[in-house]
C-alpha positions as semicolon CSV with decimal commas, in nm:
position;residue;x (nm);y (nm);z (nm)
1;X;-0,851;-0,730;2,078
2;X;-0,493;-0,895;1,911
3;X;-0,370;-0,760;1,617
4;X;-0,151;-0,987;1,397
5;X;0,122;-0,775;1,175
6;X;0,288;-0,452;1,280
7;X;0,289;-0,265;0,962
8;X;0,110;0,017;0,796
9;X;-0,270;-0,180;0,842
10;X;-0,207;-0,348;1,193
11;X;-0,006;0,008;1,300
12;X;-0,374;0,176;1,168
13;X;-0,621;-0,109;1,337
14;X;-0,416;-0,087;1,641
15;X;-0,442;0,316;1,638
16;X;-0,785;0,336;1,601
17;X;-0,921;0,061;1,805
18;X;-0,703;0,213;2,088
19;X;-0,847;0,549;2,079
20;X;-1,188;0,407;2,118
21;X;-1,136;0,282;2,415
22;X;-1,020;-0,113;2,320
23;X;-0,765;-0,298;2,528
24;X;-0,537;-0,396;2,239
25;X;-0,186;-0,570;2,182
26;X;-0,038;-0,617;1,842
27;X;0,170;-0,938;1,783
28;X;0,463;-0,924;1,504
29;X;0,662;-1,213;1,441
30;X;0,967;-1,002;1,354
31;X;1,029;-0,608;1,343
32;X;0,795;-0,313;1,260
33;X;0,683;-0,274;0,925
34;X;0,963;-0,546;0,800
35;X;0,763;-0,704;0,525
36;X;0,547;-0,569;0,264
37;X;0,557;-0,236;0,483
38;X;0,883;-0,184;0,449
39;X;0,924;-0,241;0,046
40;X;0,617;-0,012;-0,047
41;X;0,695;0,315;-0,257
42;X;0,537;0,535;-0,017
43;X;0,282;0,718;-0,240
44;X;-0,027;0,813;-0,053
45;X;-0,235;0,762;-0,383
46;X;-0,586;0,947;-0,478
47;X;-0,679;0,668;-0,688
48;X;-0,949;0,774;-1,011
49;X;-1,135;0,427;-1,020
50;X;-1,295;0,236;-0,985
51;X;-1,576;0,463;-0,783
52;X;-1,585;0,274;-0,407
53;X;-1,194;0,198;-0,452
54;X;-1,179;0,575;-0,513
55;X;-1,397;0,690;-0,233
56;X;-1,210;0,494;0,002
57;X;-0,876;0,617;-0,092
58;X;-0,985;0,995;-0,090
59;X;-1,109;0,945;0,301
60;X;-0,810;0,770;0,418
61;X;-0,561;1,055;0,236
62;X;-0,761;1,323;0,431
63;X;-0,712;1,105;0,713
64;X;-0,328;1,080;0,640
65;X;-0,292;1,465;0,630
66;X;-0,507;1,511;0,924
67;X;-0,228;1,273;1,089
68;X;0,067;1,393;0,952
69;X;-0,014;1,784;1,093
70;X;-0,099;1,624;1,457
71;X;0,221;1,423;1,444
72;X;0,399;1,749;1,308
73;X;0,166;1,975;1,658
74;X;0,378;1,696;1,875
75;X;0,682;1,769;1,767
76;X;0,675;1,368;1,633
77;X;0,705;1,452;1,278
78;X;0,782;1,200;1,036
79;X;0,903;1,202;0,689
80;X;0,588;1,378;0,511
81;X;0,613;1,539;0,147
82;X;0,262;1,653;-0,008
83;X;0,396;1,680;-0,344
84;X;0,093;1,607;-0,527
85;X;0,135;1,370;-0,879
86;X;0,151;1,464;-1,231
87;X;-0,009;1,226;-1,440
88;X;0,174;1,231;-1,780
89;X;0,068;1,174;-2,159
90;X;0,355;1,019;-2,310
91;X;0,179;1,076;-2,680
92;X;-0,168;1,248;-2,808
93;X;-0,301;0,906;-2,820
94;X;-0,275;0,906;-2,482
95;X;-0,432;1,230;-2,375
96;X;-0,801;1,042;-2,353
97;X;-0,730;0,826;-2,072
98;X;-0,568;1,140;-1,952
99;X;-0,867;1,361;-1,987
100;X;-1,055;1,075;-1,808
101;X;-0,861;1,054;-1,551
102;X;-0,957;1,409;-1,467
103;X;-1,328;1,370;-1,483
104;X;-1,278;1,112;-1,265
105;X;-1,081;1,295;-1,034
106;X;-1,321;1,620;-1,037
107;X;-1,651;1,376;-0,985
108;X;-1,490;1,319;-0,678
109;X;-1,471;1,708;-0,589
110;X;-1,081;1,677;-0,644
111;X;-0,912;2,041;-0,791
112;X;-0,719;1,889;-1,084
113;X;-0,479;2,138;-1,340
114;X;-0,473;2,032;-1,694
115;X;-0,162;2,080;-1,837
116;X;-0,030;2,119;-2,196
117;X;0,274;1,948;-2,304
118;X;0,476;2,303;-2,277
119;X;0,268;2,385;-1,914
120;X;0,383;2,011;-1,796
121;X;0,785;2,104;-1,873
122;X;0,687;2,402;-1,701
123;X;0,569;2,288;-1,404
124;X;0,853;1,995;-1,370
125;X;1,140;2,117;-1,577
126;X;1,328;1,783;-1,597
127;X;1,048;1,616;-1,765
128;X;1,119;1,547;-2,132
129;X;1,055;1,827;-2,388
130;X;0,806;1,611;-2,619
131;X;0,591;1,435;-2,386
132;X;0,185;1,540;-2,502
133;X;0,063;1,641;-2,183
134;X;-0,061;1,586;-1,791
135;X;-0,239;1,702;-1,529
136;X;-0,160;1,803;-1,147
137;X;-0,336;1,670;-0,844
138;X;-0,261;1,830;-0,577
139;X;-0,379;1,574;-0,284
140;X;-0,121;1,294;-0,345
141;X;0,162;1,301;-0,107
142;X;0,484;1,076;-0,052
143;X;0,630;0,953;0,297
144;X;0,847;0,654;0,437
145;X;0,593;0,348;0,496
146;X;0,846;0,246;0,794
147;X;0,831;0,587;0,938
148;X;0,419;0,599;0,884
149;X;0,403;0,284;1,027
150;X;0,614;0,377;1,345
151;X;0,418;0,661;1,408
152;X;0,044;0,519;1,410
153;X;0,221;0,236;1,648
154;X;0,370;0,483;1,895
155;X;0,054;0,651;1,915
156;X;-0,173;0,340;1,930
157;X;0,121;0,304;2,252
158;X;0,047;0,630;2,366
159;X;-0,352;0,542;2,403
160;X;-0,270;0,223;2,552
161;X;-0,228;-0,071;2,313
162;X;0,119;-0,292;2,364
163;X;0,331;-0,378;2,086
164;X;0,499;-0,698;2,100
165;X;0,785;-0,808;1,870
166;X;0,925;-1,131;1,815
167;X;0,627;-1,281;1,847
168;X;0,530;-1,566;1,590
169;X;0,135;-1,604;1,607
170;X;0,125;-2,004;1,515
171;X;-0,217;-2,028;1,470
172;X;-0,558;-1,895;1,625
173;X;-0,712;-2,081;1,858
174;X;-1,066;-2,167;1,782
175;X;-1,358;-2,342;1,919
176;X;-1,742;-2,436;1,899
177;X;-1,966;-2,086;1,897
178;X;-2,213;-2,196;2,194
179;X;-2,413;-1,911;2,049
180;X;-2,490;-2,053;1,747
181;X;-2,326;-2,260;1,403
182;X;-1,991;-2,213;1,335
183;X;-1,670;-2,132;1,532
184;X;-1,556;-1,852;1,766
185;X;-1,225;-1,698;1,850
186;X;-1,041;-1,734;2,163
187;X;-0,723;-1,579;2,093
188;X;-0,403;-1,726;1,905
189;X;-0,105;-1,964;2,004
190;X;0,226;-1,806;2,024
191;X;0,542;-2,030;2,157
192;X;0,296;-2,332;2,222
193;X;0,099;-2,057;2,450
194;X;-0,228;-1,962;2,446
195;X;-0,304;-1,544;2,439
196;X;-0,658;-1,493;2,533
197;X;-0,878;-1,218;2,346
198;X;-1,241;-1,206;2,219
199;X;-1,144;-1,056;1,877
200;X;-0,825;-1,130;1,658
201;X;-0,743;-0,923;1,355
202;X;-0,458;-1,039;1,119
203;X;-0,323;-0,802;0,930
204;X;-0,054;-0,978;0,801
205;X;-0,093;-0,937;0,424
206;X;0,070;-1,181;0,203
207;X;0,123;-1,390;0,522
208;X;-0,269;-1,381;0,643
209;X;-0,344;-1,740;0,411
210;X;-0,082;-1,890;0,597
211;X;-0,211;-1,805;0,959
212;X;-0,590;-1,904;0,837
213;X;-0,405;-2,232;0,721
214;X;-0,242;-2,301;0,968
215;X;-0,550;-2,296;1,165
216;X;-0,814;-2,486;0,978
217;X;-0,972;-2,208;0,773
218;X;-1,055;-2,207;0,407
219;X;-0,781;-2,080;0,246
220;X;-0,813;-1,699;0,200
221;X;-0,752;-1,618;-0,166
222;X;-0,470;-1,347;-0,155
223;X;-0,174;-1,415;-0,366
224;X;0,167;-1,238;-0,345
225;X;0,217;-0,985;-0,652
226;X;0,568;-0,907;-0,663
227;X;0,729;-0,492;-0,757
228;X;1,041;-0,404;-0,801
229;X;1,164;-0,084;-0,658
230;X;1,522;0,103;-0,721
231;X;1,685;0,449;-0,553
232;X;1,902;0,634;-0,794
233;X;2,141;0,835;-0,671
234;X;2,154;1,231;-0,702
235;X;2,024;1,399;-0,986
236;X;2,064;1,730;-1,147
237;X;1,747;1,730;-1,242
238;X;1,554;1,521;-0,998
239;X;1,141;1,589;-1,020
240;X;0,950;1,792;-0,691
241;X;0,685;1,595;-0,693
242;X;0,553;1,242;-0,817
243;X;0,578;1,102;-1,190
244;X;0,285;0,865;-1,286
245;X;0,203;0,763;-1,641
246;X;-0,134;0,778;-1,760
247;X;-0,122;0,368;-1,875
248;X;-0,024;0,322;-1,536
249;X;-0,403;0,223;-1,382
250;X;-0,424;0,010;-1,702
251;X;-0,109;-0,235;-1,578
252;X;-0,199;-0,246;-1,210
253;X;-0,604;-0,293;-1,223
254;X;-0,659;-0,387;-1,612
255;X;-0,907;-0,627;-1,696
256;X;-0,737;-0,959;-1,850
257;X;-0,445;-0,995;-1,591
258;X;-0,285;-1,278;-1,554
259;X;-0,443;-1,564;-1,351
260;X;-0,179;-1,570;-0,996
261;X;-0,285;-1,975;-0,986
262;X;-0,084;-1,965;-1,305
263;X;0,320;-1,996;-1,370
264;X;0,470;-1,799;-1,628
265;X;0,309;-1,398;-1,559
266;X;0,573;-1,208;-1,773
267;X;0,460;-0,911;-1,586
268;X;0,500;-0,536;-1,670
269;X;0,630;-0,202;-1,615
270;X;0,510;0,126;-1,606
271;X;0,669;0,483;-1,489
272;X;0,626;0,593;-1,158
273;X;0,888;0,827;-1,029
274;X;0,936;0,982;-0,646
275;X;1,145;1,268;-0,471
276;X;1,341;1,172;-0,200
277;X;1,535;1,369;-0,036
278;X;1,880;1,501;-0,120
279;X;1,735;1,450;-0,493
280;X;1,769;1,132;-0,518
281;X;1,454;0,939;-0,725
282;X;1,270;0,610;-0,610
283;X;1,195;0,479;-0,942
284;X;0,910;0,157;-0,973
285;X;0,681;0,018;-1,088
286;X;0,735;-0,346;-1,209
287;X;0,392;-0,628;-1,145
288;X;0,423;-0,985;-1,182
289;X;0,330;-1,276;-0,993
290;X;0,613;-1,549;-0,897
291;X;0,382;-1,855;-0,973
292;X;0,266;-2,123;-0,732
293;X;0,581;-2,251;-0,685
294;X;0,794;-1,975;-0,560
295;X;0,535;-1,737;-0,449
296;X;0,705;-1,571;-0,200
297;X;1,020;-1,533;-0,439
298;X;1,173;-1,157;-0,345
299;X;1,445;-1,201;-0,610
300;X;1,507;-0,880;-0,824
301;X;1,382;-0,953;-1,162
302;X;1,656;-0,773;-1,391
303;X;1,445;-0,785;-1,693
304;X;1,137;-0,586;-1,561
305;X;1,337;-0,344;-1,380
306;X;1,554;-0,275;-1,655
307;X;1,223;-0,186;-1,828
308;X;1,115;0,032;-1,563
309;X;1,404;0,190;-1,558
310;X;1,415;0,280;-1,916
311;X;1,037;0,396;-1,885
312;X;1,161;0,645;-1,624
313;X;1,422;0,780;-1,836
314;X;1,197;0,818;-2,098
315;X;0,991;1,078;-1,879
316;X;1,316;1,196;-1,721
317;X;1,587;1,222;-1,940
318;X;1,890;1,277;-1,673
319;X;1,772;0,967;-1,489
320;X;2,001;0,769;-1,794
321;X;2,324;0,958;-1,594
322;X;2,174;0,855;-1,248
323;X;2,369;0,564;-1,086
324;X;2,146;0,307;-0,895
325;X;2,215;0,311;-0,585
326;X;1,955;0,056;-0,441
327;X;1,689;-0,211;-0,558
328;X;1,498;-0,469;-0,394
329;X;1,189;-0,646;-0,431
330;X;0,872;-0,656;-0,251
331;X;0,561;-0,820;-0,203
332;X;0,210;-0,720;-0,277
333;X;-0,127;-0,899;-0,102
334;X;-0,318;-0,931;-0,422
335;X;-0,707;-1,003;-0,472
336;X;-0,876;-1,123;-0,799
337;X;-1,095;-0,870;-0,762
338;X;-0,887;-0,617;-0,649
339;X;-1,032;-0,544;-0,357
340;X;-0,912;-0,563;0,037
341;X;-1,088;-0,788;0,292
342;X;-1,218;-0,577;0,528
343;X;-1,434;-0,661;0,800
344;X;-1,581;-1,003;0,984
345;X;-1,540;-1,327;0,908
346;X;-1,940;-1,496;0,859
347;X;-1,786;-1,836;1,030
348;X;-1,572;-1,725;1,288
349;X;-1,767;-1,524;1,541
350;X;-1,442;-1,267;1,657
351;X;-1,242;-1,307;1,405
352;X;-1,202;-0,953;1,155
353;X;-0,962;-0,954;0,859
354;X;-0,784;-0,654;0,739
355;X;-0,610;-0,784;0,434
356;X;-0,589;-0,792;0,029
357;X;-0,470;-0,451;-0,018
358;X;-0,234;-0,493;-0,329
359;X;-0,033;-0,167;-0,424
360;X;-0,236;0,041;-0,171
361;X;-0,182;-0,038;0,165
362;X;0,007;0,253;0,296
363;X;-0,269;0,469;0,116
364;X;-0,619;0,276;0,284
365;X;-0,473;0,181;0,594
366;X;-0,569;0,495;0,756
367;X;-0,892;0,410;0,638
368;X;-0,923;0,052;0,706
369;X;-0,865;0,129;1,053
370;X;-1,140;0,376;1,054
371;X;-1,379;0,061;0,915
372;X;-1,268;-0,173;1,091
373;X;-1,343;0,026;1,462
374;X;-1,665;0,105;1,353
375;X;-1,750;-0,265;1,281
376;X;-1,599;-0,377;1,560
377;X;-1,794;-0,142;1,833
378;X;-2,095;-0,134;1,597
């Protein structure tokens, strides 16, 4: 099996396939976790809805917890902080939305602690005193995405997989399938040379449509969705858990969102805070489609980032005084139905996809690998 992309999804797929005894080679055009995986926020996130996605994130979070424990036992621990998340309602009008999140998480069998405004302040003293209420969900965790991808690739190599960096895949090698209609995969072409394989799994996020297009296959509807992230200097009242405003899901998953094929998306910003070592705080989360004219644009949108920072300071007032030491933008691989492509391509025997996870690539990487391994081995 050839896995294209050495990010978090590619690492998980390689690890799961190698664990089942398959011969696996990972091909990466640059370095490990150098694209979307290196730009993400590192939130292992159990989403409350929709139900199918909630179940997938719950399963994958459990796999992450087990994997982190196993790495620690081998003395190969990466930065892993199972600190949970506080969902927060700014005003009383948002309390019904908070209750809905609580009910949905409990429906998954999860433990949820509902908090009044005063209880929220006791749980996280750095929060603003006038917030209406919140809930604490302990399952969520924080890790450095690059460390997580590296840990999975190390485990894949321990199990016999090869990881080759600096290998830019030019196209898929395809021919007619002698067993029936359609095509079959023969491998990939790198530097003009054919690398043969019976199965190929592109795990290259926003770059997957380009690979399929160069191979003469129909376009894959995965669209880059940009997001800005900032990191503060150490704050006196730094948060000890992740902070997520209850309106985040509506902005990330809401109906009637901008058509990614149309230019002019004004974007949106929500409050998402993540504790970092030494009292620093990671601040997100913005979302905007760069548009068809500049789909890979990673220029920081200062307007959206400023909105995100204002939202952060509304929830944690001490952040008004915390300097920003770094800011960057990354590209999430978005699909219109907000479901990733995971599984075989019907018209091409031996070709499997693992891409289009939007902002849940880190969370869903483990279960994506598990699912694909089951599909490939039957």
